[in-house]
Backbone as JSON, one array per atom type, in Angstrom:
{
  "sequence": "XXXXXXXXXXXXXXXXXXXXXXXXXXXXXXXXXXXXXXXXXXXXXXXXXXXXXXXXXXXXXXXXXXXXXXXXXXXXXXXXXXXXXXXXXXXXXXXXXXXXXXXXXXXXXXXXXXXXXXXXXXXXXXXXXXXXXXXXXXXXXXXXXXXXXXXXXXXX",
  "N": [[0.84, -1.19, 0.0], [0.55, 2.19, -0.84], [2.24, 4.69, 0.89], [1.2, 7.81, 2.13], [1.72, 11.31, 2.57], [0.87, 14.56, 3.82], [1.47, 18.01, 3.49], [2.51, 21.44, 4.23], [3.89, 24.02, 2.34], [5.17, 26.74, 3.35], [5.62, 30.12, 2.61], [7.28, 33.32, 2.46], [7.69, 36.76, 1.59], [10.54, 38.69, 1.46], [11.6, 41.67, 0.94], [13.18, 41.55, -2.05], [13.42, 38.87, -2.0], [12.29, 35.51, -1.79], [11.36, 33.49, 0.85], [11.35, 30.27, 2.42], [9.7, 28.21, 4.82], [11.1, 25.8, 6.69], [11.44, 22.66, 8.42], [13.44, 20.87, 10.81], [14.09, 17.48, 11.36], [13.54, 15.87, 14.49], [15.19, 13.86, 17.02], [17.72, 11.34, 17.57], [19.0, 10.33, 15.23], [19.04, 12.33, 13.34], [20.29, 14.53, 14.42], [22.9, 15.55, 13.81], [22.8, 16.11, 11.16], [22.45, 18.19, 8.3], [22.53, 19.45, 5.55], [20.32, 18.48, 3.05], [18.53, 17.39, 4.87], [16.36, 18.75, 5.92], [12.8, 19.58, 5.86], [9.46, 20.14, 4.53], [6.86, 20.94, 6.85], [5.05, 18.09, 7.54], [3.0, 15.1, 7.39], [1.78, 11.72, 7.74], [-1.41, 10.61, 6.48], [-4.71, 9.23, 6.79], [-6.5, 6.87, 4.66], [-9.24, 8.27, 2.92], [-9.27, 10.53, 4.5], [-9.29, 14.08, 4.36], [-6.78, 15.49, 2.48], [-5.74, 18.19, 2.57], [-6.74, 19.17, 4.98], [-5.45, 17.38, 6.67], [-2.82, 18.18, 6.19], [-2.82, 20.74, 7.33], [-3.34, 20.04, 10.0], [-1.05, 18.48, 10.59], [0.9, 20.43, 10.26], [0.33, 22.1, 12.42], [0.77, 20.26, 14.55], [3.51, 19.76, 14.29], [4.7, 22.26, 14.49], [3.33, 23.96, 16.22], [2.0, 26.13, 15.32], [-0.83, 27.68, 13.7], [-2.32, 28.09, 10.5], [-3.77, 30.13, 7.99], [-5.17, 31.03, 4.87], [-4.7, 31.45, 1.33], [-4.55, 28.46, -0.21], [-2.46, 26.8, -2.38], [-2.55, 24.11, -4.39], [0.03, 21.82, -4.99], [1.81, 19.74, -7.35], [1.94, 16.32, -6.47], [4.82, 14.71, -4.99], [7.2, 12.06, -5.14], [9.04, 10.57, -2.67], [12.37, 9.28, -1.92], [12.09, 6.94, -0.37], [9.7, 5.99, -1.28], [7.36, 7.12, -0.36], [4.52, 9.11, -1.05], [4.15, 12.54, -1.34], [1.85, 15.0, -0.74], [1.3, 18.39, -1.24], [0.72, 21.83, -0.32], [1.14, 25.17, -1.21], [1.4, 28.13, 0.67], [1.12, 31.48, 1.69], [2.68, 32.95, 4.49], [3.79, 33.9, 7.82], [5.95, 33.38, 10.48], [7.53, 33.26, 13.69], [10.28, 31.53, 13.69], [11.79, 30.67, 15.85], [10.03, 30.05, 17.82], [8.93, 27.55, 17.54], [7.09, 24.71, 18.46], [6.93, 21.4, 18.95], [5.14, 18.25, 18.73], [5.87, 15.06, 20.32], [7.73, 11.94, 19.97], [8.22, 8.51, 20.85], [11.05, 6.39, 21.22], [13.25, 3.54, 21.24], [16.21, 4.16, 22.82], [19.54, 4.4, 23.88], [20.08, 2.24, 20.95], [18.92, -1.12, 21.29], [18.95, -0.99, 24.06], [16.81, -1.22, 25.67], [15.66, 0.93, 26.81], [13.31, 3.54, 26.67], [12.96, 6.65, 25.1], [11.8, 10.04, 24.82], [11.43, 12.18, 22.04], [11.39, 15.29, 20.22], [9.3, 15.68, 17.33], [10.08, 17.61, 15.55], [12.99, 19.43, 15.79], [13.86, 21.98, 15.34], [13.16, 24.99, 13.45], [13.39, 26.98, 10.49], [13.74, 29.88, 8.39], [14.51, 29.95, 5.0], [16.14, 31.3, 2.16], [14.93, 30.68, -1.12], [16.92, 29.69, -2.89], [18.92, 28.72, -1.13], [17.42, 26.89, 0.31], [17.06, 24.77, -1.44], [19.34, 23.2, -1.16], [19.15, 22.44, 1.46], [16.76, 21.05, 1.9], [15.16, 17.78, 1.84], [16.07, 15.72, -0.87], [13.99, 14.62, -2.42], [11.97, 16.44, -2.08], [12.7, 18.74, -3.36], [11.48, 19.26, -5.91], [9.06, 20.44, -5.08], [9.83, 22.97, -4.26], [10.64, 24.01, -6.7], [8.21, 24.07, -8.03], [6.95, 25.99, -6.46], [8.46, 28.25, -7.12], [7.65, 28.64, -9.79], [4.93, 29.13, -9.38], [5.01, 31.55, -7.94], [6.22, 33.2, -9.81], [4.2, 33.32, -11.67], [2.31, 34.66, -10.25], [3.01, 37.44, -9.33], [3.77, 39.68, -6.58]],
  "CA": [[0.0, 0.0, 0.0], [1.31, 3.42, -0.96], [2.17, 5.6, 2.03], [1.0, 9.19, 1.69], [1.84, 12.38, 3.54], [0.37, 15.86, 3.38], [2.21, 19.07, 4.17], [2.4, 22.81, 3.78], [5.1, 24.76, 1.97], [4.87, 28.12, 3.72], [6.62, 31.04, 2.08], [7.1, 34.74, 2.71], [8.5, 37.64, 0.73], [11.4, 39.62, 2.2], [12.14, 42.57, -0.08], [13.19, 40.88, -3.36], [13.71, 37.45, -1.76], [11.25, 34.62, -1.29], [11.89, 32.55, 1.83], [10.45, 29.17, 2.75], [9.74, 27.76, 6.2], [11.42, 24.38, 6.74], [11.66, 22.09, 9.75], [14.5, 19.86, 10.93], [13.55, 16.37, 12.15], [14.12, 15.6, 15.8], [15.66, 12.5, 17.27], [19.18, 11.18, 17.52], [19.54, 10.02, 13.91], [19.1, 13.54, 12.53], [20.84, 15.68, 15.14], [24.12, 16.12, 13.2], [22.61, 16.23, 9.71], [21.94, 19.5, 7.92], [22.22, 19.49, 4.12], [19.46, 17.38, 2.61], [17.82, 16.8, 6.0], [15.2, 19.56, 6.27], [11.56, 19.17, 5.2], [8.27, 20.92, 4.82], [6.09, 20.25, 7.89], [4.13, 17.16, 6.89], [2.79, 13.85, 8.09], [0.91, 10.75, 7.08], [-2.84, 10.73, 6.7], [-5.45, 7.98, 6.57], [-7.37, 6.84, 3.48], [-10.52, 8.92, 3.15], [-9.07, 11.8, 5.19], [-9.02, 15.19, 3.46], [-5.34, 15.76, 2.56], [-5.43, 19.55, 2.98], [-6.99, 19.25, 6.43], [-4.35, 16.64, 7.3], [-1.62, 19.03, 6.1], [-2.97, 21.79, 8.35], [-3.19, 19.38, 11.3], [0.36, 18.12, 10.76], [1.65, 21.68, 10.43], [0.14, 22.51, 13.81], [1.43, 19.3, 15.44], [4.97, 19.85, 14.18], [5.23, 23.6, 14.73], [2.56, 24.69, 17.21], [1.36, 27.26, 14.64], [-1.93, 27.44, 12.78], [-2.19, 28.97, 9.34], [-4.92, 30.27, 7.12], [-4.8, 31.79, 3.69], [-5.03, 30.81, 0.06], [-3.71, 27.27, -0.35], [-2.26, 26.43, -3.78], [-2.15, 22.7, -4.46], [1.19, 21.5, -5.81], [1.83, 18.36, -7.84], [2.57, 15.43, -5.49], [6.16, 14.22, -5.3], [7.52, 10.77, -4.54], [10.34, 10.6, -2.0], [13.23, 8.13, -2.18], [11.55, 5.77, 0.31], [8.46, 5.6, -1.91], [6.21, 7.86, 0.16], [4.0, 10.18, -1.89], [3.91, 13.74, -0.54], [0.92, 15.98, -1.29], [1.64, 19.64, -0.56], [0.07, 23.08, -0.7], [1.9, 26.38, -0.92], [0.59, 29.16, 1.3], [1.94, 32.56, 2.21], [2.52, 33.13, 5.93], [4.98, 34.39, 8.51], [6.03, 32.91, 11.86], [8.84, 33.36, 14.33], [10.76, 30.14, 13.69], [12.37, 30.32, 17.15], [8.96, 29.66, 18.73], [8.36, 26.25, 17.15], [6.84, 23.75, 19.55], [6.52, 20.18, 18.28], [4.77, 17.08, 19.51], [7.01, 14.16, 20.51], [7.57, 10.52, 19.69], [9.06, 7.66, 21.7], [11.81, 5.33, 20.55], [14.28, 2.93, 22.07], [17.49, 4.84, 22.65], [20.28, 3.9, 22.72], [19.57, 0.99, 20.36], [19.02, -2.38, 22.03], [19.17, -0.7, 25.47], [15.59, -1.47, 26.41], [15.2, 2.21, 27.37], [12.52, 4.37, 25.76], [13.12, 8.08, 25.31], [10.93, 10.93, 24.05], [12.12, 13.16, 21.21], [10.45, 16.1, 19.44], [9.26, 15.35, 15.89], [10.83, 18.69, 14.93], [13.82, 20.05, 16.83], [14.0, 23.41, 15.05], [12.63, 25.46, 12.17], [14.14, 28.14, 10.01], [13.4, 30.44, 7.09], [15.63, 29.9, 4.05], [15.92, 31.79, 0.79], [14.66, 29.54, -2.0], [18.17, 29.13, -3.42], [19.57, 27.96, -0.06], [16.52, 25.8, 0.7], [17.25, 23.63, -2.36], [20.39, 22.36, -0.61], [18.8, 22.03, 2.82], [15.58, 20.17, 1.92], [15.31, 16.42, 1.32], [16.13, 15.79, -2.34], [12.68, 14.29, -2.98], [11.06, 17.58, -1.95], [13.17, 19.87, -4.18], [10.47, 19.64, -6.92], [8.05, 21.32, -4.49], [10.4, 24.32, -4.31], [10.61, 24.43, -8.1], [6.81, 24.42, -8.31], [6.68, 27.26, -5.8], [9.08, 29.3, -7.94], [6.77, 28.87, -10.94], [3.7, 29.72, -8.87], [5.28, 32.94, -7.59], [6.48, 33.91, -11.07], [2.92, 33.51, -12.34], [1.49, 35.52, -9.39], [3.88, 38.38, -8.62], [3.07, 40.48, -5.54]],
  "C": [[0.88, 1.25, 0.0], [1.13, 4.29, 0.27], [2.08, 7.03, 1.51], [1.15, 10.15, 2.86], [1.26, 13.65, 2.94], [1.11, 16.92, 4.18], [1.99, 20.42, 3.54], [3.78, 23.4, 3.49], [4.78, 26.23, 2.19], [6.0, 29.0, 3.21], [6.27, 32.47, 2.49], [8.01, 35.52, 1.79], [9.24, 38.61, 1.63], [12.12, 40.47, 1.16], [12.07, 41.87, -1.43], [13.37, 39.36, -3.23], [12.48, 36.71, -1.28], [11.93, 33.63, -0.35], [10.85, 31.47, 2.11], [10.74, 28.7, 4.17], [9.96, 26.24, 6.2], [11.66, 23.94, 8.17], [12.74, 21.02, 9.68], [13.97, 18.73, 11.81], [14.3, 16.17, 13.46], [14.57, 14.16, 15.91], [17.15, 12.36, 17.01], [19.76, 10.91, 16.13], [19.75, 11.26, 13.05], [19.9, 14.67, 13.15], [22.07, 16.3, 14.5], [24.01, 16.25, 11.69], [21.99, 17.6, 9.4], [21.54, 19.5, 6.44], [21.41, 18.25, 3.74], [18.65, 16.74, 3.71], [16.52, 17.53, 6.34], [13.99, 19.15, 5.42], [10.5, 20.25, 5.35], [7.59, 20.22, 6.0], [5.03, 19.38, 7.23], [3.95, 15.92, 7.75], [1.81, 12.97, 7.34], [-0.56, 11.03, 7.39], [-3.52, 9.44, 6.26], [-6.24, 8.04, 5.28], [-8.73, 7.44, 3.83], [-10.41, 10.25, 3.88], [-8.76, 12.89, 4.16], [-7.54, 15.58, 3.58], [-4.98, 17.18, 3.0], [-5.66, 19.73, 4.48], [-5.91, 18.51, 7.21], [-3.08, 17.47, 7.29], [-1.66, 20.13, 7.15], [-2.76, 21.22, 9.75], [-1.72, 19.06, 11.58], [1.23, 19.35, 10.97], [1.54, 22.13, 11.88], [0.87, 21.57, 14.77], [2.95, 19.45, 15.43], [5.53, 21.22, 14.53], [4.56, 24.34, 15.89], [1.81, 25.87, 16.61], [0.14, 26.79, 13.85], [-1.79, 28.45, 11.64], [-3.48, 28.97, 8.56], [-4.47, 31.1, 5.94], [-5.3, 31.09, 2.45], [-4.04, 29.67, -0.16], [-3.66, 26.87, -1.83], [-1.74, 25.0, -3.82], [-0.99, 22.53, -5.43], [1.08, 20.07, -6.31], [2.52, 17.47, -6.8], [3.96, 14.98, -5.96], [6.39, 12.91, -4.56], [8.93, 10.85, -3.96], [11.09, 9.29, -2.24], [12.7, 6.84, -1.54], [10.23, 5.29, -0.25], [7.23, 6.33, -1.43], [5.82, 8.98, -0.81], [3.64, 11.36, -0.99], [3.01, 14.69, -1.32], [1.15, 17.27, -0.52], [0.87, 20.81, -1.15], [1.01, 24.21, -0.32], [0.94, 27.41, -0.35], [1.52, 30.22, 1.86], [1.63, 32.75, 3.7], [3.81, 33.65, 6.53], [4.9, 33.99, 9.98], [7.41, 33.2, 12.39], [9.33, 31.92, 14.51], [11.35, 29.72, 15.03], [11.31, 29.87, 18.15], [8.26, 28.36, 18.33], [8.23, 25.36, 18.37], [6.21, 22.51, 18.92], [5.99, 19.14, 19.26], [5.98, 16.14, 19.56], [6.68, 12.75, 20.06], [8.54, 9.76, 20.6], [9.8, 6.65, 20.84], [12.83, 4.76, 21.53], [15.61, 3.62, 21.77], [18.27, 4.77, 23.94], [19.73, 2.57, 22.21], [19.89, -0.23, 21.24], [19.3, -2.17, 23.53], [17.97, -1.07, 26.33], [15.01, -0.21, 27.03], [14.45, 3.01, 26.31], [12.73, 5.83, 26.12], [12.16, 8.84, 24.4], [11.8, 11.93, 23.29], [11.08, 14.01, 20.48], [10.46, 15.64, 17.98], [10.09, 16.35, 15.11], [11.68, 19.34, 16.01], [14.11, 21.53, 16.57], [13.38, 23.71, 13.69], [13.42, 26.7, 11.77], [13.57, 28.59, 8.68], [14.65, 30.42, 6.23], [15.22, 30.56, 2.75], [15.74, 30.56, -0.09], [15.95, 28.89, -2.5], [18.88, 28.27, -2.37], [18.73, 26.74, 0.32], [16.71, 24.57, -0.18], [18.36, 22.69, -1.89], [20.06, 21.79, 0.75], [17.71, 20.95, 2.84], [15.93, 18.76, 1.41], [15.23, 16.47, -0.21], [14.78, 15.5, -2.99], [11.67, 15.42, -2.89], [11.52, 18.8, -2.74], [12.14, 20.24, -5.25], [9.35, 20.53, -6.37], [8.54, 22.77, -4.52], [10.38, 24.87, -5.73], [9.19, 24.83, -8.51], [6.44, 25.75, -7.67], [7.26, 28.42, -6.6], [8.18, 29.66, -9.13], [5.47, 29.55, -10.5], [3.9, 31.21, -8.57], [5.53, 33.77, -8.84], [5.17, 34.23, -11.8], [2.01, 34.47, -11.56], [2.38, 36.5, -8.64], [3.07, 39.23, -7.64], [2.76, 41.88, -6.03]]
}
């Protein structure tokens, strides 16, 4: 069965620069990774669930923020692991230093029998589109390219 996620690609305009809001995954496996490790806030959703509503829910769970606005559906992208990501671009602005994520439990250290809690997202940051292309997971780069086209077609 195909795994699906839904997420939001939030962007803002700073003078002549477009910036995107990306999150860094929490947990011990990601703590020292930077390039190619960031993502749009997203998460899996159940069959029959409205993907846009799931994207909004996941955005809130991973950041603590809620967002409203005009949501522009992007073409889904398939990540390296096979997961299909459905995303919407929306203009917004948040203080990335105030991200508050939900947590998950995992055995850590491995084979220790000890369970620890980790945030799903350990930090968030705004990146210029050009820089974001190196920071985001390679399977999500096409979302940034779609955003560029969307903005070019709808200048401010």
